[in-house]
N, C-alpha and C positions, 0 to 999 in steps of 0.2 A: 744762192740767190737765183741762179739760172732755173733750177727746178721749180722754185716757188713762183717765179715770174711766169713760166710756161703754164703751170697748173692753175694759177689764180688770175692772171691778167692777159692770157693769150699772146704774150710777148715771147718771142723765141730769141734767146741769147746764145752766143757761141764764144768760147775762149779757145784760141788756137795757141798751142805751145809748140815751139819749134826746137826746143833743146832743153837741157837740164839747168841752164844758167838763167836765173830769174831776171837779172839785170845785166845783160851783155854790155860790153864796152861800146861806145859810140862808133869806134873804128871797125867793129865787127858787124855792124848793122848792114852795110852794103853787101857783105857776103851772104847774110841771111836772105836778103832781098833777091839776090841773083839765084840762089839755090831754090827759092820757093815762089818766085814771081809768077810763073805760069800757072802753078797750082792754085795760088791765092786768087789770081784773076779769074780762073775758071770757077772757083768756088763762089766768088761774088756774082758771076753770071747766073748761078743757080737760083738766085732770089726771084727770077722771072718765071720759074717753073711752078707747077702746082695750081691750086685754085686761088683766084684773087678777083676782087671786084667789089661791088656795092650791093646792099640789100635795100631796095627802094620801095616805098609805098606806091602801088599802082594808080591811086587816085590823085595824089598830089606830088609825087616824085621825090618826096623827102626821105631821108634815111630812116630806117626802122631801128629803134632802140631795143636791145635785148633779144633780137631774133637769134634762134639757136641754129647753128650750122654743124652738121655731122657728116662724116664720111664713112662709108661701110668699111668694116674691119679695122677702123682706127678708133680706139676707145678714148677719145678726147674731143667732145663737142666744144665749139667756141661760140661766143655770143658777140653780137655786133654792138657798136656804139652808134649814137645818132648821127 
């Protein structure tokens, strides 16, 4: 699903796996949090990096539907929504 969403909807999804146990016991969750808290918070801060913003029509300021945005050396152009 992640690959399909990225290629077809411009949605970037991430699954973070912290161990081999698919469903850890509830009492183990605080340990996972303590061991990974700093890394997870730093990872979430990264959402503010990169290119972001709006593509607006210069005449009326409204969003431009299906404008193509591409970045050199990255073979994955994205399109805008209105």
